[in-house]
C-alpha positions in Angstrom: -15.5 28.0 5.2 -17.3 30.6 2.7 -18.7 28.8 -0.2 -20.5 30.7 -3.0 -22.9 28.0 -3.9 -25.2 28.6 -7.0 -28.9 28.8 -6.2 -30.9 25.6 -6.4 -33.3 25.7 -9.1 -37.1 25.8 -8.5 -37.5 22.2 -10.2 -35.6 20.1 -7.7 -35.8 17.2 -10.1 -32.8 18.8 -12.0 -30.7 17.7 -9.1 -31.4 14.0 -9.3 -29.0 11.7 -10.9 -25.4 11.7 -10.4 -23.5 15.0 -11.1 -20.6 17.0 -9.4 -19.6 20.8 -9.1 -16.1 22.2 -9.0 -14.9 24.7 -6.5 -11.5 26.4 -6.4 -9.5 28.0 -3.6 -6.4 29.9 -3.2 -6.0 29.1 0.6 -8.3 26.3 1.3 -10.6 28.5 3.4 -12.7 30.7 0.8 -14.1 28.4 -2.0 -15.6 29.9 -5.2 -17.9 27.9 -7.5 -16.2 27.4 -11.0 -18.6 25.2 -13.0 -20.3 21.8 -13.3 -17.4 19.2 -13.1 -19.4 16.5 -15.0 -23.0 15.5 -15.4 -24.2 12.2 -16.1 -26.3 11.4 -19.1 -28.0 8.7 -17.2 -26.6 6.1 -19.7 -25.4 4.0 -16.8 -27.1 5.3 -13.7 -30.8 6.2 -12.9 -32.1 9.3 -11.5 -32.5 7.5 -8.1 -28.6 7.5 -7.8 -26.6 10.4 -6.4 -22.8 11.0 -6.3 -21.2 11.0 -2.9 -17.8 10.2 -1.3 -16.2 11.2 -4.7 -12.3 10.4 -5.3 -10.8 11.7 -8.5 -7.2 10.6 -9.6 -5.2 9.6 -12.5 -4.9 5.9 -13.4 -1.6 4.3 -13.8 -0.9 1.9 -16.6 0.4 -0.8 -14.3 -0.7 -2.6 -11.0 2.9 -1.6 -9.6 2.4 2.2 -10.4 4.9 3.9 -12.6 3.7 5.7 -15.7 0.3 7.2 -15.6 -2.2 6.7 -18.4 -4.1 9.5 -20.0 -7.3 8.5 -18.3 -8.8 9.5 -14.8 -10.8 7.4 -12.4 -13.8 8.9 -10.4 -14.9 6.7 -7.7 -18.0 7.4 -5.9 -21.1 6.0 -4.2 -24.8 6.3 -4.8 -26.5 5.8 -1.5 -28.8 3.1 -2.8 -26.4 1.1 -5.0 -23.0 1.7 -3.3 -19.6 1.9 -4.9 -19.1 2.5 -8.5 -16.8 4.5 -10.9 -16.2 6.2 -14.2 -13.2 6.2 -16.5 -12.7 9.2 -18.6 -10.9 12.4 -19.8 -10.0 15.2 -17.6 -9.3 18.3 -19.7 -10.1 22.2 -19.2 -11.1 21.5 -15.7 -13.9 19.2 -16.6 -14.5 15.5 -16.6 -15.6 13.5 -19.5 -16.6 9.9 -18.5 -16.2 7.2 -21.2 -17.2 4.0 -19.2 -18.7 3.1 -16.1 -18.6 0.2 -13.7 -19.7 -0.9 -10.2 -18.3 -2.5 -7.2 -21.6 -3.6 -5.8 -24.8 -4.6 -7.8 -27.5 -5.9 -5.7 -27.4 -3.3 -2.9 -25.1 -0.9 -1.3 -23.0 -3.4 1.0 -19.6 -2.1 -0.4 -19.6 1.5 0.4 -17.8 4.8 0.7 -14.6 4.5 -1.4 -11.3 6.2 -0.5 -8.2 6.4 -2.6 -4.7 7.6 -2.8 -1.6 7.5 -5.0 1.4 6.2 -3.3 5.3 7.0 -4.0 5.2 4.3 -6.5 2.5 5.7 -8.5 -0.1 3.0 -7.5 -3.6 4.3 -7.1 -4.9 2.3 -4.0 -8.4 2.4 -2.7 -10.3 0.9 0.2 -14.0 1.2 1.4 -16.2 0.9 4.3 -18.2 -2.4 4.5 -21.6 -2.3 6.3 -22.0 -4.1 9.5 -25.4 -6.2 9.1 -25.7 -7.1 12.7 -28.7 -5.9 14.7 -28.1 -2.4 16.6 -28.5 -4.2 19.9 -25.5 -6.4 19.1 -23.5 -3.4 17.8 -24.1 -1.6 20.9 -23.0 -4.5 23.1 -19.9 -5.1 21.1 -19.0 -1.4 20.8 -18.0 -1.1 17.1 -19.6 -1.4 13.7 -18.4 -1.4 10.3 -15.3 -2.7 8.6 -12.8 -1.6 5.9 -12.4 -3.8 2.9 -9.0 -5.0 1.6 -6.7 -2.1 0.0 -7.0 -2.7 -3.8 -4.5 -1.7 -6.6 -6.4 0.0 -9.5 -5.1 0.4 -12.9 -6.1 1.0 -16.6 -6.2 -2.1 -18.8 -5.1 -2.0 -22.3 -8.8 -2.2 -23.4 -9.6 0.9 -21.5 -11.5 -0.8 -18.7 -10.4 -1.1 -14.9 -8.0 -3.5 -13.5 -8.0 -4.5 -9.8 -6.0 -6.6 -7.4 -5.4 -6.7 -3.7 -2.1 -4.8 -3.0 0.9 -6.9 -3.0 1.9 -6.0 0.6 -0.9 -8.5 1.8 1.3 -11.3 0.6 3.6 -10.5 3.6 0.8 -12.1 5.7 1.0 -15.4 4.1 2.0 -18.6 6.2 2.0 -22.2 5.6 1.5 -22.6 2.1 -0.4 -25.6 0.5 -0.5 -26.6 -3.0 -2.1 -29.0 -5.3 -2.2 -29.5 -9.3 -4.8 -31.0 -11.8 -7.7 -31.6 -9.5 -10.4 -33.1 -11.9 -14.0 -32.2 -10.9 -16.7 -34.1 -12.7 -20.1 -32.6 -13.7 -22.4 -32.7 -10.7 -19.8 -33.7 -8.3 -18.1 -32.2 -5.1 -14.4 -32.8 -4.4 -13.2 -32.0 -0.9 -10.3 -29.4 -0.6 -10.5 -29.3 3.1 -6.6 -29.6 3.7 -6.4 -26.0 2.2 -8.6 -24.5 4.9 -7.8 -22.1 7.7 -9.9 -19.7 9.9 -8.2 -16.7 8.3 -6.9 -17.5 4.7 -6.2 -16.7 1.2 -7.3 -19.2 -1.3 -6.0 -19.1 -4.8 -7.3 -21.5 -7.6 -7.1 -21.5 -11.4 -9.7 -23.4 -13.3 -9.8 -24.6 -16.9 -13.6 -24.3 -17.4 -14.0 -26.4 -20.5 -17.7 -26.1 -21.4 -19.2 -26.2 -17.8 -22.1 -24.0 -16.9 -21.2 -23.3 -13.4 -18.1 -24.0 -11.4 -16.3 -22.9 -8.2 -16.0 -23.5 -4.6 -18.1 -23.7 -1.4 -16.3 -22.2 1.5 -16.9 -22.3 5.3 -19.0 -25.4 4.9 -20.1 -26.8 8.2 -20.2 -30.5 8.9 -23.8 -30.9 8.1 -23.7 -28.5 5.1 -26.3 -26.2 6.9 -24.0 -23.2 6.5 -21.5 -22.5 3.4 -20.7 -19.5 1.1 -20.6 -20.4 -2.6 -18.2 -18.6 -4.9 -18.7 -19.5 -8.7 -18.7 -18.4 -12.2 -21.8 -18.8 -14.2 -20.9 -19.1 -17.9 -24.5 -18.6 -19.3 -24.8 -15.2 -17.4 -21.1 -14.3 -17.9 -21.0 -13.3 -14.4 -19.0 -14.0 -11.1 -21.2 -14.7 -8.2 -21.1 -15.2 -4.5 -24.1 -16.8 -2.8 -24.5 -15.8 1.0 -27.9 -17.2 1.5 -26.4 -19.9 3.6 -23.6 -18.1 5.0 -24.9 -17.9 8.4 -27.8 -18.9 10.6 -28.6 -15.3 12.1 -27.2 -12.1 10.6 -26.2 -11.0 7.1 -27.7 -10.3 3.6 -29.1 -13.6 2.1 -28.6 -12.9 -1.5 -26.6 -13.8 -4.5 -24.1 -11.0 -5.5 -23.5 -11.0 -9.3 -20.8 -9.1 -10.9 -20.2 -9.0 -14.9 -17.2 -11.0 -16.1 -16.9 -12.4 -19.5 -14.1 -15.0 -20.0 -12.5 -15.0 -23.4 -12.7 -18.4 -25.4 -10.2 -20.7 -23.6 -9.4 -18.4 -20.8 -8.9 -19.9 -17.4 -10.6 -18.5 -14.3 -8.3 -17.4 -11.4 -9.8 -16.7 -8.3 -8.3 -15.2 -5.2 -10.4 -15.5 -2.3 -9.8 -13.9 1.2 -11.9 -15.0 4.1 -11.4 -13.2 7.6 -14.3 -14.3 10.1 -17.0 -12.0 9.0 -15.8 -10.9 5.5 -15.2 -12.6 2.2 -13.5 -11.0 -0.5 -13.3 -12.5 -4.3 -10.8 -11.4 -7.0 -11.2 -12.8 -10.6 -8.6 -12.5 -13.3 -7.6 -8.9 -12.4 -10.8 -7.6 -13.8 -13.5 -8.1 -11.1 -14.1 -8.5 -7.5 -16.9 -9.1 -4.9 -16.8 -8.2 -1.1 -19.5 -9.2 1.4 -20.1 -9.4 5.0 -21.0 -12.9 6.3 -21.7 -14.2 9.9 -21.2 -17.8 10.2 -22.1 -19.4 13.6 -21.3 -23.1 13.2 -17.4 -22.8 12.8 -17.4 -24.6 9.4 -14.1 -24.5 7.4 -14.8 -27.1 4.8 -14.1 -26.3 1.1 -15.7 -28.2 -1.7 -14.8 -27.8 -5.4 -17.9 -28.3 -7.7 -19.1 -28.1 -11.3 -22.4 -28.3 -13.0 -23.1 -28.9 -16.7 -19.6 -30.2 -17.5 -16.2 -31.3 -16.3 -13.6 -28.9 -15.2 -10.2 -29.2 -14.0 -8.7 -27.1 -11.1 -5.1 -26.7 -12.7 -3.9 -25.3 -9.4 -5.2 -24.9 -5.8 -3.0 -22.9 -3.3 -3.7 -21.7 0.1 -2.1 -19.7 3.0 -3.0 -19.2 6.5 -3.2 -15.4 6.9 -1.3 -13.7 9.8 -3.5 -10.8 11.6 -2.4 -7.4 10.1 -2.6 -5.9 13.7 -2.5 -7.1 17.4 -6.1 -6.4 18.3 
């Protein structure tokens, strides 16, 4: 392709920070530079962050598609801090970001977004999730990297992003288990082992009361040596996934933390998907965390817990998940 690209300035520092240029074409072969599409004022990102893998599409008003809003979504990555987005106005062939959010916070594990608008008008995204195994293991196995679950994205009434796994994933559900009103006292752990499967979706709704931290431990081995902890921290106002004990060998041993402020009296609803080396957590249609994990002990235990106050798990549901392909 013949791309008429503007000359780089002598001061290359001007090209740090996230920004995009707009090119136009009549035939998808010859491209002409039009102008700067947008440029970050660095209100939300630092000059260490770039903009790569951009996807720019209108946001619908509903999870189910239909009517579009007056806002557009720009998905992108910075190489050092992974997937993030801007919501804003698109006019006169320029984009004007109004707010910003991330889909990974401590590192770049959730990476390289792609998106489309389907025949229902839904905006659906998916990403590439890094493979954290050593290169020698990847070479022996013959593959690396995994897609995250497809997410439906839409605009909330407050102008912020909403997200949920696409409804088609419900077709993979088998053998529903359910229970209501499980009381969890402060400092206690309550077994939910009957809800566990190797491939599973777990849905829980929790009345938080005044507890400081509450959630579940999943993939718990018999001796507790391995576990992945999913919880809400009321003091920090964050959804957290602790993978420091998720496996004895590979994986990033950190606590991933996503901003999430529950309104007064608002229950926490978590949808947790476990697929061997991936855990994805969705909270109240407003936040999500996805991480790679590498358990080695085969633990399937599930423990509900609370700290700093009593909570009630209003509903607990689980489904065994059918593989989505024969491989």
